C-alpha positions in Angstrom: 89.1 111.2 108.1 91.9 110.2 110.6 94.4 112.6 111.7 97.5 112.0 113.7 101.0 113.2 114.3 102.5 109.6 114.7 104.0 107.6 112.0 103.1 104.5 113.7 99.5 105.6 114.1 99.3 106.5 110.5 100.8 103.2 109.5 98.4 101.3 111.4 95.4 103.4 110.2 96.5 102.5 106.7 96.9 98.7 107.6 93.3 98.5 108.8 91.9 100.5 105.6 91.3 103.7 107.0 92.8 105.5 103.9 96.0 106.4 102.5 99.1 107.6 104.4 102.4 109.1 103.4 104.9 106.7 105.1 108.6 106.1 104.8 109.2 103.6 102.6 111.1 101.2 104.6 108.3 101.2 107.2 105.7 100.7 104.7 107.2 98.0 102.3 107.8 95.9 105.4 103.8 95.6 105.6 102.6 93.1 103.0 99.0 94.4 103.0 100.1 97.8 101.8 100.6 99.0 98.5 103.0 101.7 97.2 100.9 104.2 94.8 103.8 106.5 93.3 106.6 105.1 92.3 108.9 108.0 92.8 109.7 109.2 96.4 107.4 112.2 97.3 109.6 113.7 100.2 112.8 113.1 101.9 114.5 114.3 105.2 118.2 114.4 106.1 119.6 112.0 108.6 122.3 113.0 111.0 124.4 111.3 113.3 125.5 113.6 116.0 128.0 113.0 118.7 130.2 115.2 120.9 133.8 115.2 119.5 135.2 114.0 122.8 132.7 110.9 122.9 134.1 109.9 119.5 137.5 108.9 121.1 135.6 106.7 123.7 136.0 103.2 122.2 132.6 102.0 122.9 131.2 105.1 121.5 133.1 105.0 118.5 132.2 101.5 118.0 128.4 102.3 118.0 129.0 105.6 115.8 130.8 103.2 113.1 128.3 100.5 113.4 125.3 102.9 112.9 127.1 104.6 110.0 127.9 101.3 108.3 124.4 100.3 108.6 122.8 103.4 107.2 125.5 103.1 104.2 124.3 99.5 103.8 120.7 100.3 103.7 120.9 103.4 101.7 119.1 102.4 98.7 116.3 100.8 101.0 116.1 104.0 103.2 115.9 106.3 100.3 112.8 104.8 99.0 114.1 103.5 95.5 111.8 101.0 93.9 113.3 97.7 93.9 112.5 94.7 91.6 
């Protein structure tokens, strides 16, 4: 049995065949040697974009905030783990 507190360690252990791992779908689906066992998502976490209100008024910070929010919205299905055909 392998135990670890790192998602990357669990991913690498599954890749080399040490057993099963519960991984974020967006990580596991990027690895062609892994196979999804359950079609449904077994767990989830909220994703927060946190910043100081004053920082949001700085143009370069606002650009990063908007960029990150756009990527998250665009990739919501993939990040949510829904099975795609």
